[in-house]
N, CA and C of each residue as an Amber inpcrd file, in Angstrom:
protein
   213
   0.8460000  -1.1650000   0.0000000   0.0000000   0.0000000   0.0000000
   0.8960000   1.2340000   0.0000000   0.5450000   2.2100000  -0.8050000
   1.3380000   3.4390000  -0.8430000   0.5330000   4.5910000  -0.2700000
   1.2290000   5.5780000   0.2110000   0.5780000   6.7550000   0.7930000
  -0.0340000   7.6000000  -0.3130000  -1.1780000   8.1840000  -0.0250000
  -1.8270000   9.1000000  -0.9560000  -1.5850000  10.5110000  -0.4700000
  -1.0380000  11.3260000  -1.3350000  -0.7760000  12.7130000  -0.9590000
  -1.9930000  13.5640000  -1.2770000  -2.4520000  14.2880000  -0.3100000
  -3.5860000  15.1910000  -0.4720000  -3.0490000  16.6060000  -0.3410000
  -3.3170000  17.4840000  -1.3360000  -2.8350000  18.8650000  -1.2200000
  -3.3670000  19.5080000   0.0560000  -2.5130000  20.1680000   0.7570000
  -2.9310000  20.8110000   1.9970000  -3.0490000  22.3150000   1.7850000
  -3.6620000  22.9390000   2.7420000  -3.8060000  24.3900000   2.7130000
  -2.4380000  25.0520000   2.6960000  -1.4640000  24.4280000   3.3150000
  -0.1200000  24.9880000   3.3800000   0.5100000  25.0530000   1.9850000
   0.1310000  24.1280000   1.1120000   0.7270000  24.0640000  -0.2170000
   0.2000000  25.1340000  -1.1780000  -0.9380000  25.7340000  -0.8950000
  -1.4860000  26.7320000  -1.8120000  -0.9060000  28.1050000  -1.5140000
  -0.7490000  28.9360000  -2.5500000  -0.2260000  30.2840000  -2.3230000
  -1.1960000  31.0940000  -1.4540000  -0.6520000  31.8760000  -0.5670000
  -1.4790000  32.6810000   0.3240000  -2.0470000  33.8920000  -0.4000000
  -3.3120000  34.1900000  -0.1040000  -3.9140000  35.4300000  -0.5800000
  -3.6290000  36.4660000   0.5010000  -2.8820000  37.5040000   0.1380000
  -2.5010000  38.5340000   1.0950000  -3.0710000  39.8840000   0.6690000
  -3.0470000  40.8290000   1.5730000  -3.5070000  42.1840000   1.2460000
  -2.6680000  42.7620000   0.1110000  -1.3850000  42.4820000   0.0910000
  -0.5220000  42.9810000  -0.9760000  -0.9080000  42.4430000  -2.3480000
  -1.3150000  41.1840000  -2.3980000  -1.7600000  40.5720000  -3.6520000
  -3.0880000  41.1940000  -4.1060000  -3.9520000  41.5320000  -3.1470000
  -5.2830000  42.0660000  -3.4710000  -5.2740000  43.5420000  -3.8530000
  -4.3070000  44.3130000  -3.3870000  -4.3170000  45.7670000  -3.6090000
  -4.4970000  46.1840000  -5.0640000  -3.8430000  45.5330000  -6.0390000
  -4.0530000  45.9450000  -7.4330000  -5.4930000  45.7270000  -7.9190000
  -6.2640000  44.9120000  -7.2010000  -7.6370000  44.6150000  -7.6000000
  -8.6640000  45.5470000  -6.9520000  -8.2120000  46.4260000  -6.0520000
  -9.1360000  47.3240000  -5.3470000  -9.9680000  48.1390000  -6.3180000
 -11.2630000  48.2030000  -6.0390000 -12.1830000  48.9750000  -6.8640000
 -12.7050000  48.2130000  -8.0710000 -12.1740000  47.0180000  -8.2920000
 -12.5760000  46.2310000  -9.4510000 -13.5110000  45.0930000  -9.0870000
 -14.1350000  44.5330000 -10.1070000 -14.9990000  43.3680000  -9.9430000
 -14.1170000  42.1270000  -9.8270000 -14.4420000  41.2710000  -8.8580000
 -13.6470000  40.0700000  -8.6070000 -14.5500000  38.8680000  -8.3480000
 -13.9510000  37.7000000  -8.4920000 -14.5660000  36.4410000  -8.0730000
 -13.6880000  35.9010000  -6.9530000 -14.3000000  35.6580000  -5.7980000
 -13.5760000  35.1820000  -4.6270000 -14.0870000  33.7880000  -4.2740000
 -13.1660000  32.8520000  -4.1720000 -13.5470000  31.4830000  -3.8140000
 -13.0720000  31.1840000  -2.3990000 -13.9990000  30.6800000  -1.5780000
 -13.6690000  30.1510000  -0.2620000 -14.0330000  28.6720000  -0.2670000
 -13.7610000  27.9760000   0.8140000 -14.1070000  26.5540000   0.8830000
 -15.6110000  26.3290000   0.8040000 -16.3890000  27.3180000   1.2370000
 -17.8360000  27.1210000   1.3070000 -18.6540000  27.9640000   0.3370000
 -18.0300000  28.9010000  -0.3920000 -18.8290000  29.7950000  -1.2440000
 -18.0030000  30.3860000  -2.3710000 -18.7190000  30.8960000  -3.3490000
 -18.1220000  31.6410000  -4.4510000 -18.8090000  33.0040000  -4.4590000
 -18.0210000  34.0590000  -4.3100000 -18.5520000  35.4150000  -4.2350000
 -18.1650000  36.1880000  -5.4930000 -19.0940000  36.9690000  -6.0380000
 -18.8170000  37.8660000  -7.1650000 -19.2420000  39.2640000  -6.7380000
 -18.2840000  40.1820000  -6.7260000 -18.6000000  41.5330000  -6.2930000
 -17.4480000  42.4830000  -6.5510000 -17.5290000  43.6420000  -5.9130000
 -16.5090000  44.6780000  -6.0390000 -15.6490000  44.6810000  -4.7880000
 -14.3480000  44.5840000  -4.9750000 -13.4110000  44.6070000  -3.8520000
 -13.1900000  46.0500000  -3.4310000 -13.6380000  46.3930000  -2.2350000
 -13.5280000  47.7750000  -1.7580000 -12.3150000  48.0300000  -0.8880000
 -11.9130000  47.0230000  -0.1250000 -10.8190000  47.2530000   0.8130000
 -10.1760000  45.9240000   1.1660000  -8.9140000  45.9950000   1.5380000
  -8.2350000  44.8330000   2.0890000  -7.2350000  45.3260000   3.1180000
  -7.1910000  44.6130000   4.2130000  -6.2420000  44.9170000   5.2810000
  -5.4970000  43.6310000   5.6040000  -4.6840000  43.6660000   6.6050000
  -3.8320000  42.5350000   6.9500000  -4.6140000  41.2230000   7.1180000
  -5.8130000  41.2860000   7.6770000  -6.5420000  40.0650000   8.0270000
  -7.8350000  39.8210000   7.2610000  -8.3300000  40.8130000   6.4830000
  -9.6280000  40.6220000   5.8450000  -9.7740000  41.4120000   4.5460000
 -10.7600000  41.0030000   3.7710000 -11.1120000  41.6910000   2.5270000
 -12.5840000  42.0810000   2.6130000 -12.9120000  43.2470000   2.0600000
 -14.2710000  43.7680000   2.1040000 -14.7860000  43.8700000   0.6810000
 -15.9060000  43.1900000   0.4260000 -16.5410000  43.1900000  -0.8850000
 -17.9430000  43.7590000  -0.7850000 -18.4390000  44.2890000  -1.8790000
 -19.8530000  44.5990000  -1.9930000 -20.4160000  43.6230000  -3.0130000
 -21.3950000  42.8450000  -2.5760000 -22.0370000  41.8390000  -3.4130000
 -23.5290000  42.1320000  -3.4180000 -24.0540000  42.5380000  -4.5800000
 -25.4850000  42.8580000  -4.6920000 -25.9390000  43.8310000  -3.6010000
 -25.2320000  44.9230000  -3.4280000 -25.5470000  45.9710000  -2.4560000
 -25.4300000  45.5330000  -0.9930000 -24.7640000  44.4170000  -0.7320000
 -24.5270000  43.9830000   0.6440000 -23.0320000  43.9150000   0.9010000
 -22.6130000  44.3620000   2.0740000 -21.2100000  44.2910000   2.4730000
 -20.8780000  42.8700000   2.9260000 -19.7400000  42.3640000   2.4590000
 -19.2610000  41.0490000   2.8590000 -17.8110000  41.2230000   3.2860000
 -17.5010000  40.8250000   4.5120000 -16.1320000  40.8750000   5.0150000
 -15.6720000  39.4370000   5.2010000 -14.5790000  39.1080000   4.5360000
 -14.0500000  37.7450000   4.5800000 -12.6410000  37.7360000   5.1550000
 -12.3630000  36.8430000   6.0940000 -10.9910000  36.7060000   6.5900000
 -10.0770000  36.2310000   5.4610000  -8.9080000  36.8030000   5.3290000
  -7.9760000  36.4020000   4.2750000  -7.6090000  34.9200000   4.3680000
  -7.5780000  34.3740000   5.5640000  -7.2520000  32.9530000   5.7290000
  -8.2760000  32.0420000   5.0680000  -9.5040000  32.5480000   4.8560000
 -10.5620000  31.7510000   4.2380000 -10.5170000  31.7900000   2.7110000
  -9.7530000  32.7120000   2.1280000  -9.7580000  32.8870000   0.6840000
  -8.8640000  31.8500000   0.0100000  -9.4590000  31.1000000  -0.9120000
  -8.6860000  30.1290000  -1.6850000  -8.1380000  30.7630000  -2.9570000
  -8.9390000  31.6540000  -3.5680000  -8.4820000  32.3540000  -4.7640000
  -9.2880000  33.6240000  -4.9540000  -8.6680000  34.5820000  -5.6350000
  -9.3270000  35.8350000  -6.0060000  -8.8720000  36.1570000  -7.4250000
  -9.8520000  36.3850000  -8.3140000  -9.5370000  36.6860000  -9.7010000
 -10.3720000  37.8530000 -10.1760000  -9.8130000  38.7120000 -11.0140000
 -10.6180000  39.7940000 -11.6050000 -11.6080000  39.2070000 -12.6090000
 -12.7380000  39.8890000 -12.7730000 -13.7160000  39.4310000 -13.7640000
 -13.6430000  40.2780000 -15.0080000
């Protein structure tokens, strides 16, 4: 029997405020383990990102973000 390697959270590149800054003010798609968000990225700080999705504010911890892409 051989070991099966499962990608871990440690293996994925971190989403940081520095990575998000060029996307500020733009439309983005944000993927977390439990949801896919489409909205406008308004702010990012050391620990969280702030989006507006359909006129509602959404604040997500950066640790929860799997990916962020411009639309």
